[in-house]
C-alpha positions as CSV (number, residue, x, y, z in Angstrom):
1,M,-56.1,1.3,-1.7
2,S,-54.7,-1.8,-2.3
3,S,-54.8,-4.7,0.3
4,K,-51.4,-5.9,1.5
5,V,-52.8,-9.1,2.9
6,S,-52.9,-12.4,1.3
7,W,-56.4,-13.6,2.4
8,F,-55.7,-17.3,1.6
9,I,-53.0,-17.4,4.1
10,L,-55.1,-15.6,6.6
11,S,-58.1,-18.0,6.1
12,L,-55.7,-20.9,6.2
13,F,-54.5,-19.9,9.6
14,V,-57.6,-19.4,10.9
15,V,-58.7,-22.9,10.0
16,M,-55.7,-24.3,11.3
17,M,-56.0,-22.7,14.7
18,T,-59.6,-23.6,14.8
19,V,-58.5,-27.3,14.4
20,V,-56.2,-27.1,17.0
21,G,-58.6,-25.4,19.4
22,I,-61.0,-28.5,18.9
23,I,-58.6,-30.8,19.8
24,A,-57.3,-28.9,22.8
25,F,-60.2,-27.6,24.1
26,D,-63.6,-29.6,25.2
27,N,-65.9,-26.6,24.6
28,L,-66.9,-25.5,21.2
29,A,-67.1,-21.8,21.9
30,S,-63.7,-21.8,23.2
31,S,-62.0,-23.5,20.3
32,L,-63.8,-21.1,17.9
33,I,-62.7,-18.0,19.9
34,F,-59.3,-19.5,20.0
35,G,-59.3,-20.0,16.3
36,L,-60.5,-16.7,15.3
37,G,-58.3,-14.8,17.8
38,V,-55.0,-16.5,17.5
39,G,-55.4,-17.6,14.0
40,G,-56.4,-14.2,12.8
41,I,-53.6,-12.6,14.7
42,F,-50.9,-14.9,13.4
43,G,-52.5,-15.0,10.1
44,W,-52.5,-11.4,9.6
45,I,-48.7,-11.0,11.0
46,F,-47.4,-13.8,8.5
47,S,-49.6,-13.0,5.5
48,K,-48.6,-9.2,5.5
49,K,-46.7,-8.6,2.3
50,S,-43.4,-6.8,3.1
51,K,-42.7,-3.6,1.2
52,V,-39.9,-3.8,-1.3
53,K,-37.7,-0.9,-1.5
54,E,-36.7,-0.2,-4.9
């Protein structure tokens, strides 16, 4: 079973959304939840490698 997710892009989205969460929220827990939640979801969506039909 091979992984179809680019882990670098996924981790990059999580870090970027965590930084945005720190800027947007005053609470550290809220910013971490926002970063992991939103960054994980969007990172997973954008980092999935599409299947190429041959």
